[in-house]
C-alpha positions in Angstrom: -105.9 19.4 74.9 -108.1 16.8 75.7 -110.5 14.4 73.3 -113.3 16.0 72.7 -113.8 14.7 68.8 -114.8 10.9 68.8 -114.9 8.2 65.9 -118.1 8.8 63.6 -118.2 12.5 64.0 -114.5 12.6 63.1 -114.8 10.4 60.3 -117.3 12.9 59.2 -115.1 15.6 60.1 -112.5 13.7 58.0 -114.8 13.8 54.4 -116.5 17.1 54.9 -113.2 18.5 55.1 -111.7 16.5 51.9 -114.9 17.7 50.0 -114.7 21.4 50.5 -111.0 21.4 49.9 -111.6 20.0 47.1 -113.8 22.8 45.4 -109.9 24.4 45.6 -109.0 21.8 42.3 -112.6 20.7 41.4 -115.4 22.5 40.9 -115.9 26.2 41.1 -112.5 26.8 41.9 -112.4 28.7 44.3 -109.9 28.9 47.8 -113.4 29.1 49.1 -111.9 25.0 49.4 -109.9 25.9 51.6 -112.6 26.3 54.6 -112.1 22.6 54.6 -108.6 23.2 56.2 -110.5 23.3 59.7 -112.5 20.6 59.9 -109.8 17.9 58.7 -107.7 19.8 61.3 -110.3 19.5 64.0 -110.2 15.7 63.2 -106.7 15.7 63.2 -106.2 17.2 66.3 -109.1 15.6 68.3 -110.3 18.4 69.2 -112.5 21.5 68.8 -112.8 24.6 69.8 -116.4 25.1 70.4 -117.4 22.4 71.6 -114.9 23.1 74.3 -116.6 26.1 75.1 -119.3 24.8 75.3 -119.1 21.7 77.1 -119.9 19.5 74.2 -117.9 16.1 73.5 -118.5 12.7 71.5 -115.4 11.4 72.5 -115.6 8.0 75.0 -112.4 7.9 76.0 -111.8 11.4 77.9 -108.0 10.3 79.1 -106.8 10.5 75.2 -104.2 13.9 74.9 -103.2 15.1 72.1 
């Protein structure tokens, strides 16, 4: 898998993922907060399946392997 998630995109995914994941512990305390694992995983692995299908990339360095 080549990198297709770049710097700012990655930071935003981490923030959104942590925000959604916090819903499991505070706020409505529902399991829907586990959806936050998806943006966190795409940020950690720097690869997003929908981006790959659509041919999109926000990663500047295409040679970075995950």
